C-alpha positions in Angstrom: 6.0 -34.2 1.5 6.6 -30.4 1.7 3.4 -29.8 -0.2 1.4 -31.9 2.3 3.0 -30.1 5.2 2.3 -26.7 3.8 -1.3 -27.5 3.1 -1.7 -28.9 6.6 -0.1 -25.8 8.2 -2.3 -23.5 6.1 -5.5 -25.3 7.1 -4.4 -25.3 10.8 -3.9 -21.5 10.6 -7.4 -21.0 9.2 -8.9 -23.3 11.8 -7.1 -21.4 14.6 -8.4 -18.1 13.3 -11.9 -19.5 13.0 -11.7 -20.8 16.6 -10.5 -17.5 17.8 -13.5 -15.7 16.2 -16.0 -18.2 17.5 -14.8 -17.9 21.1 -17.0 -15.7 23.3 -14.1 -13.5 24.4 -13.5 -12.3 20.8 -16.3 -9.8 21.0 -14.5 -7.9 23.7 -11.2 -8.1 22.0 -8.9 -5.2 21.3 -8.7 -3.6 17.9 -5.3 -5.2 17.3 -6.7 -8.7 17.7 -9.6 -7.9 15.3 -7.1 -6.5 12.7 -5.0 -9.6 12.9 -8.1 -11.8 12.3 -9.2 -9.6 9.4 -5.7 -9.8 7.9 -5.8 -13.6 8.1 -9.0 -13.7 6.1 -8.1 -11.0 3.5 -4.7 -12.3 2.5 -5.5 -15.8 1.3 -8.0 -14.7 -1.4 -5.6 -12.1 -2.8 -2.8 -14.6 -2.8 -5.0 -17.2 -4.5 -5.8 -14.8 -7.3 -2.1 -14.0 -7.7 -1.3 -17.7 -7.8 -4.0 -18.4 -10.4 -2.7 -15.5 -12.5 0.9 -16.6 -12.4 0.0 -20.3 -13.0 -2.1 -19.6 -16.0 0.6 -17.3 -17.6 3.7 -19.4 -16.8 2.9 -23.1 -16.1 2.7 -25.7 -18.9 -0.3 -27.4 -17.2 -1.9 -24.8 -14.9 -5.0 -26.8 -13.8 -3.3 -28.5 -10.7 -2.0 -25.1 -9.6 -5.4 -23.5 -10.0 -7.0 -26.2 -7.9 -4.2 -25.9 -5.3 -5.0 -22.1 -5.1 -8.3 -23.1 -3.3 -6.3 -24.1 -0.2 -5.7 -21.1 2.1 -2.1 -19.8 2.1 -1.0 -22.2 -0.6 0.2 -19.2 -2.5 3.1 -18.9 0.0 4.3 -22.4 -0.8 3.9 -21.7 -4.5 5.9 -18.5 -4.2 8.8 -20.0 -2.2 8.9 -23.4 -4.1 8.1 -22.5 -7.7 8.6 -18.8 -8.2 11.5 -17.8 -5.9 13.6 -20.9 -6.5 12.7 -20.8 -10.2 13.0 -24.6 -10.4 10.6 -25.0 -13.3 10.6 -24.2 -16.9 8.2 -21.4 -17.4 6.1 -21.0 -20.5 7.7 -18.2 -22.5 6.9 -16.8 -26.0 9.5 -19.1 -27.5 7.9 -22.3 -26.1 4.2 -21.6 -26.1 1.7 -24.4 -25.9 -0.5 -24.9 -29.0 
């Protein structure tokens, strides 16, 4: 359930930012508003690349995590649920696959 909620919240965030950009008042916005919108569009791809990198290196079956990286801001859920809590067995040199 937490996964579905985090995916829903990340998609809502992106929809809100897209709506803010599409509104006619955005063109006359302050620099601060423009920087926040740019930040919201720059962070997800960088986080997705990090999530793919970590999933390929550490997960036993990385394909689901690589596919989940396509969802904006999913890397935040991945960090707080999989990396920070360390509630999974990572792939280490002693238990390599293959």
